[in-house]
C-alpha positions, 0 to 999 in steps of 0.5 A: 500500500505504501508503495502504491501511494509513493508511485501515485505521488511520483506520478502526480508530481510529474504531471504537475511538473510538466504543466508548470515547467514552461511557466517556470522556464519563462519566468527564469528566462525573463529574469536572466535575459531581459533588461532590468526594465522588463520591456521586450524590444521587437525582433526587428530585421536585424535578426531574421530567422530562416527555416534552417535557423529555427530548426537549429534553434529547436534542436540545440535548445534541448542539446544545451538543456535550455541554456539560451546563451549557449544556443546563441554561440552556434549562430555566427552573427550578432544575435544576443541571449535576448534574441534567443529568448524572443525566439523561444517565446515564438516557438513556445507551443512547440517546446511546451508540447515536447517538454510535457511529453518527455517530462524533462529536457531529455530529448533525443536528437533523432527521435525514435522512428517507427520500427514497423512499416505502417499499414499501406504506407508505401501504397499511400506514398505512391498515390500521394506522389502521383497526385502531387508531384510535378512529373516534369521535374520528377522524371528528369533523371539526368538533372541534379536533384535540388538540395534537400532542406528539411521542411518546417511549417504549419499545415500539411505537406501539399502542393498548395502549401507554399511554405513546404520546402520539400514540395517547393523543391520537388524533394521527398520529406525525410525523417529529418523533416519537422512534419508528422511521421505519418506525412504521406509525402515522407519517403517510407523506405522499401517493403522488400522481403529479402534481397532488394531487386532493382525493378521492384524496390522503391529505394532502388527505383529512386537511386537510394540506399536502404535506410535501416530506420525505414527498411525493415523487411529487406534486412537493412536494419540488421546493420544497426545491431553488430550482434546480428548475423550478416546475410550475404543476400542483404544488399544496400 
């Protein structure tokens, strides 16, 4: 009975902590990063935040355990700790959701990816690509593909969303994008059973190596575990 009470007490503390964590963080940052008058200056054009900047900020905020002055050092410009705080307020909803989910600052750089192919994921992906991709750009195999830039935007990854860098550049969403893990525009990996054949493998058709995080049936994920027996039929 005492053990149960102790367990419920810990759970209640975690829940209360996750609810109040963002408020406590904001209060701490206000004291540390704002001037004595407590007035926030508008974030003028001096510090324009690109999508890449925002992605780096969101990532390194957790890497440096919320120390905004450390985060500032990754930006080689004149941004200040206060600029970091102001960007934190802009992304407050993003941080609040992830801190609450993890109950702490523990946040993995590469979030756990699905270990099994979602039901019909490949079929949904192919249907989405056929419907949304520009065939004139997609079929030009002789031309270089645009540089991949992880997308970071509100709303779904569709052709009408002008803020999606993947749709704009004609590239697939990847595991490094900030869209939903179930995004239909996200490359799902292959579903080959055994060795990947050139004519049937989605990865081969796109000129890609199999990704251990995505391709689970072909054996690519075996390379993540050195204790697994290597099979000569597995091809990357």
